[in-house]
ZAKOLLUM-533753 format. One record per residue: residue number from 1; x, y negated, z of N, C-alpha, C in turn; residue in three letters. Coordinates in Angstrom, 3 decimals. Layout:
! ZAKOLLUM-533753
REC_k_n.u_n.v_n.w_ca.u_ca.v_ca.w_c.u_c.v_c.w_r
REC_NUM_X_Y_Z_X_Y_Z_X_Y_Z_ALA
...
END
This chain:
! ZAKOLLUM-533753
REC_k_n.u_n.v_n.w_ca.u_ca.v_ca.w_c.u_c.v_c.w_r
REC_1_-136.648_53.820_58.126_-137.786_53.595_59.204_-137.346_53.918_60.762_MET
REC_2_-137.797_53.177_61.368_-137.741_52.648_62.791_-137.863_53.934_63.812_PRO
REC_3_-137.552_54.291_64.629_-137.319_55.509_65.185_-138.992_55.640_66.115_PRO
REC_4_-139.068_56.920_66.259_-140.021_57.311_67.307_-140.339_56.039_68.212_ALA
REC_5_-141.634_55.725_68.727_-142.094_54.845_68.884_-143.226_55.066_70.497_ASP
REC_6_-143.499_53.908_70.945_-144.393_53.221_71.464_-144.694_54.160_72.832_ALA
REC_7_-146.485_53.309_73.182_-146.347_53.962_74.622_-148.059_54.382_74.767_SER
REC_8_-148.518_55.442_75.325_-149.575_55.994_75.557_-150.836_55.988_76.280_THR
REC_9_-151.823_56.317_77.100_-151.993_56.161_78.015_-151.602_56.909_79.103_GLU
REC_10_-151.220_58.438_78.979_-150.747_58.907_79.660_-149.050_59.282_79.677_ALA
REC_11_-148.667_58.494_78.790_-147.038_59.140_78.689_-146.649_57.044_78.261_ASP
REC_12_-145.369_57.168_78.665_-144.597_55.833_78.423_-144.617_55.544_76.835_PRO
REC_13_-144.737_56.611_75.766_-144.427_56.200_74.520_-146.126_56.841_73.411_SER
REC_14_-145.921_55.498_72.825_-146.704_55.953_71.618_-147.043_56.663_70.650_ILE
REC_15_-145.659_56.712_70.673_-145.117_58.024_69.763_-144.334_59.097_70.379_GLU
REC_16_-144.917_59.459_71.787_-144.227_60.715_72.351_-144.181_61.728_71.704_ALA
REC_17_-143.310_62.667_71.598_-143.312_63.673_71.168_-144.075_64.602_71.921_ASP
REC_18_-144.832_64.964_72.870_-145.459_66.069_73.612_-146.380_66.746_72.652_VAL
REC_19_-145.979_67.851_73.182_-146.923_69.180_72.453_-147.652_69.354_73.587_ARG
REC_20_-148.985_69.373_73.388_-150.314_69.733_74.128_-150.474_71.140_74.133_THR
REC_21_-151.526_71.908_74.596_-152.520_73.043_74.623_-153.118_73.203_73.302_GLU
REC_22_-153.640_71.422_72.776_-154.167_71.460_71.456_-153.412_71.672_70.595_ALA
REC_23_-151.947_71.482_70.526_-151.155_71.426_69.458_-150.994_73.007_69.407_ASP
REC_24_-150.650_73.598_70.502_-150.341_74.784_70.410_-151.472_75.719_69.392_ALA
REC_25_-152.610_74.935_69.827_-153.709_75.711_69.388_-154.049_75.348_67.968_ALA
REC_26_-152.619_74.395_67.194_-153.190_73.730_66.006_-154.203_73.293_65.456_GLY
REC_27_-154.647_72.436_66.583_-155.950_71.660_66.418_-154.795_70.342_65.660_THR
REC_28_-156.169_69.268_65.127_-155.932_68.257_64.067_-156.799_67.175_64.447_ARG
REC_29_-156.331_65.790_64.385_-157.378_64.829_64.565_-158.989_65.269_63.988_PRO
REC_30_-160.169_65.257_64.673_-161.036_65.471_63.986_-160.994_64.796_62.572_PRO
REC_31_-162.241_65.941_61.415_-162.323_65.207_59.827_-163.069_63.677_60.274_ALA
REC_32_-163.767_63.835_61.309_-165.100_63.013_61.470_-164.033_61.531_61.560_ALA
REC_33_-162.681_61.501_61.797_-162.044_60.234_62.118_-161.148_60.145_60.678_VAL
REC_34_-160.867_61.084_59.594_-160.230_60.602_58.559_-160.960_59.779_57.736_ALA
REC_35_-160.090_59.383_56.680_-160.612_58.363_55.856_-161.820_58.662_55.051_ASP
REC_36_-162.899_58.741_55.295_-164.042_58.825_54.714_-164.521_58.317_53.462_PRO
REC_37_-164.168_57.397_53.152_-163.987_56.633_51.423_-163.034_57.225_50.518_THR
REC_38_-162.141_57.505_50.829_-161.247_57.934_49.953_-160.314_56.753_48.858_GLY
REC_39_-160.701_55.644_49.796_-159.908_54.648_49.459_-158.426_54.386_49.118_ASP
REC_40_-158.143_55.700_49.856_-156.138_55.621_49.765_-155.478_56.495_49.299_ASP
REC_41_-156.654_56.742_47.947_-156.079_57.754_47.041_-154.652_57.024_46.016_THR
REC_42_-155.210_56.258_45.981_-154.287_55.336_45.038_-152.658_55.402_45.533_LEU
REC_43_-151.904_56.638_44.466_-150.569_56.809_44.845_-150.036_55.762_44.776_ASP
REC_44_-149.212_54.848_45.531_-148.392_53.715_45.645_-146.725_54.075_46.302_LEU
REC_45_-146.679_55.966_46.318_-145.251_55.746_47.124_-143.950_55.257_46.186_ARG
REC_46_-143.170_54.694_47.161_-141.969_53.865_46.622_-140.760_54.532_46.422_LEU
REC_47_-139.795_54.030_45.500_-138.680_54.237_45.803_-137.565_53.297_46.600_SER
REC_48_-136.945_53.604_46.962_-135.756_52.587_47.548_-135.515_51.343_46.896_ASP
REC_49_-135.500_51.671_45.599_-135.178_50.804_44.408_-136.293_50.082_44.511_GLU
REC_50_-137.523_50.192_44.091_-138.849_49.514_44.027_-138.868_48.655_45.611_LEU
REC_51_-138.542_49.121_46.620_-138.594_48.678_47.906_-137.985_47.400_47.886_ILE
REC_52_-136.485_47.936_47.566_-135.770_46.617_47.682_-136.105_45.537_46.411_ALA
REC_53_-137.284_45.956_45.576_-137.216_44.751_44.525_-138.439_44.018_45.149_LEU
REC_54_-139.417_44.484_45.661_-140.554_43.927_46.529_-139.901_42.714_47.540_LEU
REC_55_-139.365_43.422_48.212_-138.694_42.697_49.365_-138.161_41.372_48.801_ALA
REC_56_-137.215_41.515_47.866_-136.587_40.260_46.873_-137.390_39.513_46.597_ALA
REC_57_-139.177_39.568_46.035_-139.552_39.192_45.329_-140.602_38.452_46.256_ALA
REC_58_-140.622_38.750_47.506_-141.617_38.094_48.586_-140.636_37.237_49.216_ASP
REC_59_-139.402_36.936_48.921_-138.966_36.111_49.448_-138.082_34.927_48.799_THR
REC_60_-139.552_34.764_47.134_-138.926_33.956_46.250_-139.520_32.521_46.480_THR
REC_61_-140.878_32.740_47.553_-141.611_31.861_47.644_-141.106_30.477_48.231_GLY
REC_62_-142.107_29.707_48.909_-141.655_28.257_49.420_-140.691_28.804_50.324_PRO
REC_63_-139.662_27.472_50.663_-138.370_28.085_51.251_-138.733_28.164_53.024_ALA
REC_64_-140.141_27.941_53.545_-140.390_28.363_54.828_-141.425_29.776_54.909_ASP
REC_65_-141.234_30.544_53.858_-141.980_31.557_54.122_-141.363_32.550_54.412_SER
REC_66_-141.951_33.414_55.143_-140.781_34.676_55.320_-141.680_35.912_55.403_ASP
REC_67_-140.718_37.208_55.378_-141.862_38.211_55.108_-142.779_38.765_56.274_LEU
REC_68_-142.955_38.101_57.497_-143.936_38.702_58.301_-144.592_37.042_58.715_LEU
REC_69_-144.259_36.397_58.046_-145.396_34.836_58.097_-145.150_34.477_59.670_ASP
REC_70_-143.753_34.170_60.137_-143.406_33.351_60.811_-144.302_34.286_62.486_ALA
REC_71_-143.622_35.254_63.181_-144.322_35.787_64.058_-143.677_35.085_65.448_VAL
REC_72_-142.825_34.225_65.577_-142.222_33.370_66.468_-143.692_32.109_66.911_ALA
REC_73_-144.547_32.296_65.583_-145.178_31.000_65.497_-146.510_31.433_66.143_GLU
REC_74_-146.933_32.578_66.057_-148.327_33.417_66.479_-148.887_32.993_67.406_TRP
REC_75_-150.062_32.754_67.270_-150.707_32.276_68.678_-150.822_33.553_70.165_ALA
REC_76_-151.102_33.146_71.474_-151.141_34.183_72.102_-152.732_34.661_72.170_PRO
REC_77_-152.887_35.717_72.380_-153.914_36.453_72.477_-154.686_37.074_73.887_ALA
REC_78_-155.892_36.506_74.136_-156.548_37.070_75.740_-156.761_38.322_75.635_VAL
REC_79_-156.579_39.074_76.313_-157.251_40.596_76.327_-157.435_41.099_77.604_THR
REC_80_-158.180_42.056_77.547_-158.669_42.727_79.033_-157.517_42.608_79.706_PRO
REC_81_-156.322_42.563_79.728_-155.502_42.910_80.835_-154.953_41.718_80.849_VAL
REC_82_-154.824_40.442_80.350_-154.433_39.148_80.687_-153.944_38.511_79.339_GLY
REC_83_-153.135_37.514_79.777_-152.836_36.628_78.141_-151.763_37.144_77.775_THR
REC_84_-151.520_37.684_76.161_-150.470_38.183_75.863_-149.691_37.669_74.633_PHE
REC_85_-148.789_37.473_74.711_-148.053_36.976_73.584_-146.492_37.769_73.134_ARG
REC_86_-146.429_37.332_71.444_-145.138_38.299_71.053_-144.145_37.288_71.266_LEU
REC_87_-143.243_37.612_71.455_-141.790_36.722_71.133_-140.623_37.115_71.191_VAL
REC_88_-140.503_36.921_69.567_-139.100_37.342_69.027_-137.813_37.752_69.919_PRO
REC_89_-137.008_38.923_69.753_-135.637_39.373_71.145_-134.982_38.224_70.697_VAL
REC_90_-134.441_37.963_71.558_-133.094_36.773_71.320_-131.837_37.718_72.294_ARG
REC_91_-130.966_38.534_71.595_-129.945_39.262_71.921_-129.212_38.997_73.619_ILE
REC_92_-128.805_37.620_73.311_-128.266_37.312_74.860_-129.264_36.779_75.720_GLU
REC_93_-130.505_36.945_75.660_-131.318_36.399_76.475_-132.076_37.922_77.333_ARG
REC_94_-131.991_39.195_76.516_-133.027_39.808_76.451_-132.569_41.788_76.378_ASP
REC_95_-131.286_41.546_75.982_-130.638_42.747_75.669_-130.815_43.698_76.852_LEU
REC_96_-130.436_42.668_78.020_-129.899_43.785_79.368_-131.702_44.699_79.607_ALA
REC_97_-132.701_43.695_79.229_-133.790_44.421_79.928_-134.278_45.421_79.053_LEU
REC_98_-134.162_45.374_77.255_-134.633_46.422_76.972_-133.510_47.440_76.755_VAL
REC_99_-132.558_47.229_77.165_-131.734_48.281_77.549_-131.903_49.475_78.465_THR
REC_100_-132.235_48.752_79.693_-133.112_49.282_80.982_-134.060_50.071_79.920_ARG
REC_101_-135.308_49.662_79.564_-136.046_50.297_79.397_-135.657_51.552_78.482_TRP
REC_102_-134.764_51.366_77.519_-134.696_52.497_76.833_-133.736_53.558_77.266_MET
REC_103_-133.110_53.323_78.522_-132.731_54.088_79.616_-133.477_55.000_80.409_ASN
REC_104_-134.791_54.715_80.644_-136.192_55.211_81.015_-135.811_56.728_80.397_ASP
REC_105_-135.786_57.717_81.234_-136.361_59.167_80.308_-137.195_58.758_79.962_PRO
REC_106_-138.101_58.835_80.325_-139.423_58.783_79.525_-139.645_58.768_77.716_ALA
REC_107_-138.866_57.221_77.973_-138.479_56.324_76.691_-137.456_56.807_75.504_VAL
REC_108_-136.573_57.019_76.497_-135.091_58.085_75.748_-135.823_59.002_75.166_ALA
REC_109_-136.709_60.067_75.690_-136.775_61.133_75.003_-137.106_60.650_73.540_ALA
REC_110_-137.865_59.799_73.330_-138.475_59.723_71.814_-137.920_58.336_71.363_PHE
REC_111_-137.424_57.034_71.653_-136.411_56.424_70.810_-135.028_56.645_70.867_TRP
REC_112_-134.548_57.456_71.453_-133.333_58.030_71.494_-132.374_56.761_71.196_GLU
REC_113_-132.453_55.954_71.916_-131.742_55.016_72.077_-131.056_54.601_73.377_LEU
REC_114_-130.895_55.762_74.380_-130.362_55.655_75.571_-128.753_55.255_75.813_SER
REC_115_-128.165_54.930_76.454_-126.878_54.831_76.278_-126.477_52.987_76.671_GLY
REC_116_-125.054_52.533_76.977_-125.000_51.413_76.879_-125.588_50.620_76.340_PRO
REC_117_-125.047_48.827_76.429_-126.180_48.269_75.999_-125.714_47.845_74.656_GLU
REC_118_-124.330_48.503_73.992_-124.032_48.519_72.286_-124.852_49.221_72.027_SER
REC_119_-125.628_50.604_71.975_-126.406_50.990_71.132_-127.751_50.425_71.133_VAL
REC_120_-128.382_49.865_72.031_-129.693_48.778_71.750_-129.456_47.477_70.876_THR
REC_121_-128.016_46.979_71.182_-127.644_46.024_70.582_-127.739_46.436_68.919_ALA
REC_122_-126.974_47.343_68.805_-126.613_47.757_67.377_-127.990_47.901_66.440_ALA
REC_123_-129.282_48.520_67.416_-130.493_48.476_66.628_-131.048_47.339_66.437_HIS
REC_124_-131.128_46.811_67.523_-131.789_45.199_67.308_-130.928_44.288_66.587_ILE
REC_125_-129.611_44.292_66.473_-129.020_43.359_65.171_-129.136_43.700_64.286_ARG
REC_126_-129.388_44.904_63.824_-130.185_45.479_62.328_-130.981_44.541_61.844_ALA
REC_127_-131.883_44.685_62.408_-133.198_44.092_62.230_-133.080_42.600_62.311_GLN
REC_128_-132.304_42.019_63.264_-132.156_40.327_63.350_-131.441_39.665_62.121_LEU
REC_129_-130.255_40.836_61.707_-129.154_40.236_60.494_-129.841_40.580_59.024_ASP
REC_130_-131.256_41.548_59.381_-131.676_42.218_58.125_-131.906_41.177_57.336_GLY
REC_131_-132.896_41.197_56.212_-134.292_39.981_55.778_-135.346_39.566_56.003_ASP
REC_132_-135.522_40.426_57.402_-136.949_39.553_57.834_-137.707_40.922_57.755_GLY
REC_133_-137.748_42.041_57.272_-139.081_43.012_56.935_-139.175_43.322_58.419_ARG
REC_134_-137.980_43.691_59.580_-138.569_43.763_60.774_-137.929_42.845_61.931_SER
REC_135_-138.991_42.437_62.594_-138.782_41.906_63.832_-139.238_42.302_65.289_VAL
REC_136_-138.229_42.319_65.845_-138.203_42.937_66.942_-138.682_41.883_68.239_PRO
REC_137_-139.604_42.370_68.834_-140.185_41.241_70.029_-140.521_41.461_71.437_CYS
REC_138_-140.222_40.984_72.237_-141.021_41.131_73.456_-142.391_40.842_73.503_LEU
REC_139_-143.154_41.755_74.164_-144.480_41.847_74.881_-144.478_41.350_76.248_GLY
REC_140_-145.089_39.694_76.202_-144.826_38.989_77.451_-146.797_38.659_77.662_VAL
REC_141_-146.586_39.436_78.977_-148.118_39.629_79.215_-148.243_38.844_80.938_LEU
REC_142_-149.258_37.481_80.545_-148.974_37.145_81.651_-147.904_36.698_82.198_ASP
REC_143_-146.985_35.672_81.062_-145.891_34.980_81.297_-144.855_36.163_81.589_SER
REC_144_-144.936_37.646_81.751_-143.931_39.035_82.332_-143.772_39.526_81.215_THR
REC_145_-142.560_39.920_80.972_-141.996_40.590_79.574_-142.072_42.363_80.408_PRO
REC_146_-143.052_42.579_79.525_-143.588_44.102_79.912_-143.316_45.048_78.842_MET
REC_147_-142.887_44.588_77.744_-143.228_45.856_76.326_-142.116_45.270_75.299_SER
REC_148_-141.998_46.391_74.672_-141.300_45.980_72.966_-142.110_46.298_72.254_TYR
REC_149_-142.178_45.741_70.841_-142.560_46.013_69.918_-141.953_45.314_68.975_PHE
REC_150_-142.137_46.217_67.648_-141.384_46.112_66.054_-142.521_45.962_65.175_GLU
REC_151_-142.545_44.557_64.452_-143.495_43.923_63.846_-142.724_44.734_62.436_ILE
REC_152_-143.326_44.946_61.268_-142.469_45.208_60.367_-143.480_45.438_59.081_TYR
REC_153_-142.631_45.250_57.842_-143.728_45.328_56.484_-143.305_46.954_56.209_ARG
REC_154_-144.344_47.427_56.455_-144.495_48.832_56.255_-144.097_49.116_54.548_ALA
REC_155_-144.824_48.189_53.827_-144.933_48.519_52.589_-143.243_48.469_51.766_ASP
REC_156_-142.516_47.961_52.516_-140.898_47.519_52.262_-139.944_48.738_53.069_LEU
REC_157_-140.527_49.212_53.715_-140.228_50.254_54.903_-139.652_51.716_54.238_ASP
REC_158_-138.641_52.253_54.656_-138.978_53.619_53.882_-140.129_54.513_54.324_PRO
REC_159_-141.037_53.887_55.162_-142.338_54.756_55.621_-143.014_55.102_54.124_LEU
REC_160_-142.864_53.860_53.604_-143.370_53.888_52.005_-143.530_54.922_50.703_ALA
REC_161_-142.501_55.375_51.292_-142.006_56.688_50.513_-143.096_57.687_50.695_ARG
REC_162_-143.560_57.884_51.893_-144.669_58.739_52.296_-146.308_58.637_52.388_HIS
REC_163_-146.471_57.350_51.786_-147.668_57.182_51.965_-148.161_56.206_50.656_TYR
REC_164_-149.870_55.966_50.803_-149.770_54.965_49.637_-149.856_53.771_50.200_PRO
REC_165_-148.605_52.605_50.259_-148.823_52.130_50.500_-149.619_50.576_49.542_ALA
REC_166_-149.607_49.614_50.322_-150.735_48.734_49.697_-149.423_47.649_49.857_ARG
REC_167_-149.689_46.443_48.974_-148.706_45.253_49.288_-149.214_44.318_50.463_PRO
REC_168_-147.829_44.235_51.433_-148.363_43.745_52.743_-148.672_44.240_53.718_HIS
REC_169_-149.020_45.738_53.323_-149.245_46.486_54.635_-148.037_46.401_56.070_ASP
REC_170_-148.893_46.092_57.337_-147.822_45.623_58.031_-148.011_46.997_59.427_THR
REC_171_-146.506_47.342_59.913_-146.409_48.193_60.644_-146.490_47.929_62.280_GLY
REC_172_-146.573_48.365_63.006_-146.093_48.390_64.786_-145.496_49.120_65.364_ILE
REC_173_-144.724_49.123_65.805_-143.794_50.285_67.221_-144.276_49.535_68.617_HIS
REC_174_-144.182_50.388_69.412_-144.479_49.886_70.624_-143.794_50.861_72.102_LEU
REC_175_-143.168_50.366_72.868_-143.153_50.924_74.124_-143.934_50.031_75.556_LEU
REC_176_-143.904_50.814_76.492_-143.977_49.997_77.368_-143.284_50.189_78.321_LEU
REC_177_-142.838_49.121_78.974_-141.538_48.865_79.669_-141.651_49.484_81.063_GLY
REC_178_-142.666_49.121_81.997_-143.068_49.253_83.381_-143.562_50.450_83.503_GLY
REC_179_-143.358_51.579_84.243_-143.758_52.496_84.736_-145.697_52.030_85.262_VAL
REC_180_-145.646_50.856_85.695_-146.859_50.287_86.379_-147.760_50.121_85.191_ALA
REC_181_-147.322_50.001_84.288_-148.094_49.555_83.155_-148.319_50.806_81.910_ASP
REC_182_-148.358_51.720_82.434_-148.431_53.232_82.044_-149.773_53.362_82.363_ARG
REC_183_-150.755_54.284_81.537_-151.453_54.886_82.008_-153.313_54.277_82.796_GLY
REC_184_-153.369_53.264_82.274_-154.136_52.129_82.866_-154.855_51.584_81.531_ARG
REC_185_-154.616_51.775_80.474_-155.690_51.373_79.483_-154.435_49.808_78.900_GLY
REC_186_-153.329_49.731_79.002_-152.877_48.559_78.421_-152.773_48.918_77.442_VAL
REC_187_-151.755_50.296_77.092_-151.421_50.678_75.834_-152.588_50.236_74.638_GLY
REC_188_-153.701_50.737_74.677_-154.863_50.548_74.096_-155.007_49.301_74.082_THR
REC_189_-155.344_48.048_74.767_-155.278_46.981_74.639_-154.538_46.095_74.060_ALA
REC_190_-153.363_46.334_74.210_-152.047_45.629_73.060_-152.688_46.296_71.980_LEU
REC_191_-152.363_47.619_71.342_-152.272_47.809_70.228_-153.458_46.648_69.447_LEU
REC_192_-154.597_46.731_70.465_-155.350_46.426_69.335_-155.143_44.705_69.576_ARG
REC_193_-154.577_44.063_70.453_-154.421_42.666_70.447_-153.186_42.051_69.557_ALA
REC_194_-152.150_43.500_69.139_-151.264_42.836_68.155_-151.592_43.214_66.786_VAL
REC_195_-152.779_44.012_66.703_-153.463_44.439_64.887_-154.234_43.208_64.560_ALA
REC_196_-154.694_42.464_66.056_-155.530_41.543_65.323_-154.556_40.275_65.081_ASP
REC_197_-153.480_39.982_65.863_-152.492_39.570_65.569_-152.150_38.922_64.312_LEU
REC_198_-151.769_40.413_63.656_-151.152_40.482_62.675_-152.425_40.200_61.277_VAL
REC_199_-153.588_40.372_61.869_-154.776_40.488_61.111_-154.949_38.670_60.630_LEU
REC_200_-154.712_38.260_62.182_-155.279_36.722_61.748_-154.292_35.810_61.595_ASP
REC_201_-152.701_36.240_61.163_-151.487_35.401_61.203_-151.008_35.703_59.445_HIS
REC_202_-151.555_36.925_58.908_-151.099_37.327_57.918_-152.110_37.928_56.976_ARG
REC_203_-152.772_36.712_56.443_-153.723_36.747_55.156_-153.866_37.550_54.160_PRO
REC_204_-152.692_37.831_53.816_-152.161_38.819_52.808_-152.348_40.196_53.081_ARG
REC_205_-152.233_40.520_54.098_-152.400_41.903_55.119_-153.519_42.313_54.975_CYS
REC_206_-153.815_43.305_54.098_-155.247_43.780_54.122_-155.421_45.593_55.388_SER
REC_207_-154.486_45.513_55.902_-154.455_46.536_57.181_-153.083_46.668_58.036_ARG
REC_208_-153.396_47.174_58.686_-152.238_47.595_59.843_-152.069_48.504_60.103_VAL
REC_209_-150.616_49.153_60.017_-150.236_50.647_60.037_-149.572_51.253_60.976_VAL
REC_210_-149.605_52.347_61.550_-148.922_53.033_62.789_-148.839_54.547_62.358_ALA
REC_211_-147.572_55.048_62.729_-147.402_56.621_62.182_-147.428_57.589_63.371_GLU
REC_212_-147.513_57.642_64.388_-147.296_58.433_65.697_-147.147_59.580_66.025_PRO
REC_213_-146.437_60.733_65.877_-146.298_61.930_65.886_-147.569_62.300_66.134_ASP
REC_214_-148.198_63.506_65.284_-149.262_64.083_65.097_-149.564_65.215_66.449_LEU
REC_215_-148.542_65.441_67.108_-148.828_66.531_68.331_-149.126_65.887_69.406_ARG
REC_216_-148.861_64.277_69.466_-149.489_63.597_70.707_-150.699_62.899_70.338_ASN
REC_217_-151.260_64.027_71.585_-152.878_63.847_71.166_-153.203_62.145_71.772_THR
REC_218_-152.519_62.381_73.249_-152.583_60.707_73.660_-153.036_59.335_72.932_PRO
REC_219_-151.693_59.767_71.930_-151.192_58.656_71.427_-152.504_58.172_70.201_SER
REC_220_-152.574_59.117_69.504_-153.798_59.150_68.361_-154.985_58.543_69.012_VAL
REC_221_-155.188_59.181_70.377_-156.385_58.809_70.627_-156.238_57.094_71.254_SER
REC_222_-155.174_56.649_71.360_-155.304_55.463_71.706_-154.792_54.265_70.741_ALA
REC_223_-154.858_55.098_69.619_-155.101_54.059_68.379_-156.281_54.168_68.279_PHE
REC_224_-157.140_55.231_68.113_-158.381_55.347_68.061_-159.030_54.048_68.538_LEU
REC_225_-158.943_54.459_69.964_-159.684_53.444_70.786_-159.239_51.834_70.647_SER
REC_226_-158.154_51.894_69.814_-157.527_50.574_69.735_-158.381_50.006_68.409_ALA
REC_227_-159.301_50.783_67.749_-159.891_50.587_66.239_-158.634_50.666_65.148_GLY
REC_228_-158.121_51.555_64.986_-157.279_52.249_63.821_-158.304_53.772_63.930_PHE
REC_229_-158.001_54.186_62.325_-158.564_55.438_62.310_-157.782_56.404_61.722_ARG
REC_230_-157.786_57.279_61.804_-156.822_58.718_61.033_-156.862_58.293_59.914_PHE
REC_231_-156.171_58.271_58.625_-155.989_58.489_57.615_-155.427_59.417_56.638_SER
REC_232_-154.099_60.398_57.525_-153.768_61.099_56.764_-152.674_61.905_57.515_ALA
REC_233_-152.217_63.078_57.207_-151.110_63.808_58.041_-149.682_63.316_57.016_GLU
REC_234_-148.877_62.564_57.792_-147.276_62.728_56.905_-146.278_63.612_57.393_LEU
REC_235_-145.336_63.976_56.652_-144.618_64.896_56.669_-142.742_64.091_56.397_ALA
REC_236_-142.797_63.315_57.373_-141.892_62.356_57.875_-140.338_62.788_58.175_LEU
REC_237_-139.109_62.652_57.669_-138.006_63.199_57.954_-137.807_63.860_59.205_PRO
REC_238_-138.635_62.876_60.412_-138.175_63.552_61.671_-139.359_63.980_62.757_ASP
REC_239_-140.402_64.105_61.596_-141.609_64.206_62.683_-142.707_64.451_61.584_LYS
REC_240_-144.032_65.581_61.990_-145.392_65.375_61.456_-145.970_64.204_61.747_GLN
REC_241_-146.525_63.228_61.391_-147.083_61.933_61.604_-148.632_62.012_61.691_ALA
REC_242_-149.060_61.430_62.123_-150.912_61.025_61.872_-150.823_59.511_61.227_ALA
REC_243_-150.871_59.005_60.133_-151.330_57.739_59.477_-152.346_57.329_60.024_LEU
REC_244_-152.107_55.969_61.434_-153.461_55.757_61.681_-153.304_54.014_60.713_MET
REC_245_-154.610_53.262_60.553_-155.017_52.233_60.075_-155.896_51.662_60.368_VAL
REC_246_-155.606_50.181_60.403_-156.797_49.414_60.830_-156.842_48.502_59.977_ARG
REC_247_-158.112_48.550_59.150_-158.858_47.732_57.968_-159.113_46.643_58.433_ASP
REC_248_-159.006_45.204_57.741_-159.419_44.140_58.164_-160.617_43.939_57.851_ARG
REC_249_-161.655_45.033_56.684_-163.171_44.878_56.812_-163.697_45.334_58.170_PRO
REC_250_-162.612_46.088_58.588_-163.548_46.840_59.513_-162.980_46.594_61.099_LEU
REC_251_-162.402_45.482_61.248_-161.664_45.179_62.613_-162.518_44.901_63.401_ARG
REC_252_-163.899_44.210_63.292_-164.823_43.857_64.237_-166.286_44.749_63.889_HIS
REC_253_-165.992_45.834_63.663_-166.679_46.980_63.381_-166.202_48.522_64.915_VAL
REC_254_-164.665_48.494_64.293_-163.988_49.634_65.451_-163.399_49.113_66.615_LEU
END
């Protein structure tokens, strides 16, 4: 499972581990936004062996297929904050920029990838040298790189051991790199845009998922504002998480 991630409207990390007064009081996302239909009850929590088998099976199709349906070729998206595009990371071009973002104290507290370029490089290369189940990307807004995304196959990730995974579930992690892009609705706009890109370009994917820290109320709120719903509380190895889901059938409703 990738490290804790992303960016909220109040914090530079969508998965920031920030305890609020509401946390201290023991509050949780309201029941009204939890899965009302019970359609997540099919238990498909996967073992490491089965995850590996599914990944192998998914690469036996056409020679030009990949696990995430050619992220590099996904079209740009028009958002309320500008024209946005995902551009897969290239180490030689992007390492210095992503390393700088990872060393922002507000980001480092949650991604835990601060340090020299070799730290960030190892994290990115593990994805680039893998089987394609996770694709690190720059988020480019109006031609300016300003965020870092990881688009990953949640059903083939260790996360699948902790929730009722469905084939082709796709997960997202996000961080906003610049302070100027934080706290003004950019995170919510990009979360919605990227979820739509996934659903537009991955026809076999029926839902997009994320797992922000449950204590991070601004993060959960950002996902809800981006059309995700709160599905369940997950006990992950590094945190208690809110399983956030954006369903294909509800994408034009929420």
